[in-house]
C-alpha positions in Angstrom: 0.0 0.0 0.0 1.5 3.3 -1.1 0.0 5.2 1.9 2.2 3.2 4.2 5.2 4.8 2.5 4.0 8.2 3.7 3.7 7.2 7.3 6.4 7.3 9.9 6.9 6.6 13.5 8.0 9.8 15.2 9.9 7.9 18.0 11.7 5.7 15.4 12.6 8.7 13.2 13.9 10.8 16.1 14.8 8.1 18.7 13.8 10.0 21.7 14.7 7.1 24.0 18.3 8.1 23.4 17.7 11.3 25.4 17.5 9.8 28.8 20.3 10.7 31.2 21.7 7.2 31.4 21.7 6.9 27.5 23.5 10.3 27.4 26.2 9.1 29.8 25.1 11.0 32.9 24.0 8.0 35.0 26.8 8.2 37.7 29.0 11.1 36.8 31.1 12.7 39.5 33.5 15.6 39.4 35.2 15.0 42.7 38.5 13.9 41.2 40.3 15.2 38.1 39.9 11.9 36.3 36.1 11.8 37.2 35.8 15.4 36.0 37.5 14.6 32.7 35.3 11.6 32.2 32.2 13.8 33.0 33.4 16.3 30.5 33.9 13.6 27.9 30.4 12.3 28.6 29.0 15.8 28.3 30.7 16.3 24.9 29.3 13.0 23.7 25.8 13.9 25.0 26.0 17.2 23.1 26.9 15.3 19.9 24.0 12.9 20.5 21.6 15.7 21.1 22.8 17.6 18.0 22.2 14.4 15.9 18.7 14.2 17.4 18.1 17.9 16.6 19.1 17.2 13.0 16.6 14.3 12.8 13.9 16.5 14.4 14.7 19.2 11.7 14.4 16.6 9.0 11.0 15.4 10.3 9.9 19.0 10.6 10.8 19.6 7.0 8.8 16.5 5.9 5.8 17.6 7.9 6.1 21.1 6.5 6.2 19.7 2.9 3.2 17.5 3.6 1.3 20.5 5.0 2.2 22.7 2.0 1.1 19.9 -0.4 -2.2 19.5 1.4 -2.8 23.2 1.4 -2.2 23.3 -2.3 -4.5 20.4 -2.9 -7.3 22.1 -0.8 -6.8 25.3 -2.8 -7.0 23.5 -6.1 -10.1 21.5 -5.1 -11.8 24.6 -3.8 -11.1 26.3 -7.2 -12.5 23.3 -9.1 -15.6 23.2 -6.9 -16.1 26.9 -7.5 -15.8 26.5 -11.2 -18.3 23.6 -11.3 -20.8 25.5 -9.2 -20.4 28.6 -11.4 -20.9 26.6 -14.7 -23.9 27.4 -16.8 -25.0 23.9 -17.5 -27.3 24.8 -20.4 -24.5 26.7 -22.1 -22.0 23.9 -21.4 -24.5 21.3 -22.8 -25.0 23.4 -25.9 -21.3 23.6 -26.4 -20.9 19.9 -26.1 -23.7 19.3 -28.6 -22.1 21.7 -31.0 -18.7 20.0 -30.7 -20.3 16.6 -31.3 -22.0 17.8 -34.5 -18.6 19.3 -35.7 -16.9 15.9 -35.0 -19.6 14.0 -36.9 -19.4 16.4 -39.8 -15.7 16.1 -40.0 -15.9 12.3 -40.0 -18.5 12.5 -42.8 -16.2 14.8 -44.9 -13.3 12.4 -44.4 -15.5 9.6 -45.6 -16.5 11.6 -48.7 -12.9 12.6 -49.4 -11.9 8.9 -49.4 -14.6 8.1 -52.0 -13.5 10.8 -54.5 -10.2 9.1 -55.6 -12.1 5.8 -55.9 -14.7 7.5 -58.2 -11.9 9.0 -60.4 -10.2 5.7 -60.7 -13.5 4.0 -61.7 -14.1 6.7 -64.4 -10.7 6.2 -65.8 -11.1 2.5 -66.0 -14.4 2.8 -67.9 -12.8 4.7 -70.8 
């Protein structure tokens, strides 16, 4: 189903579960010693990188949603215009135009049929002499 291709799971796209303190490396950080402080700083840098990646995914999802919204707005505008055109149509005038065009098509078909008979008639006349 093509509509399934247009669906997405927000948590899968963004992976918000990665934003917990333990997933970001802040579960048991301490800054009492120099080594612990350096480890905490390293964890903080890693957490910032993870959050930046998540922000990027959020931006991508936001762009997809904005595109979908703009597309839907355009569709609504086009349908509204089409409905307005149909409501404003003079059906008697449109039907008369349709009938006129059908008569023109039938006349053109008859002329083509006659045009195809003329060479055959000339050929018959030439053969009789």
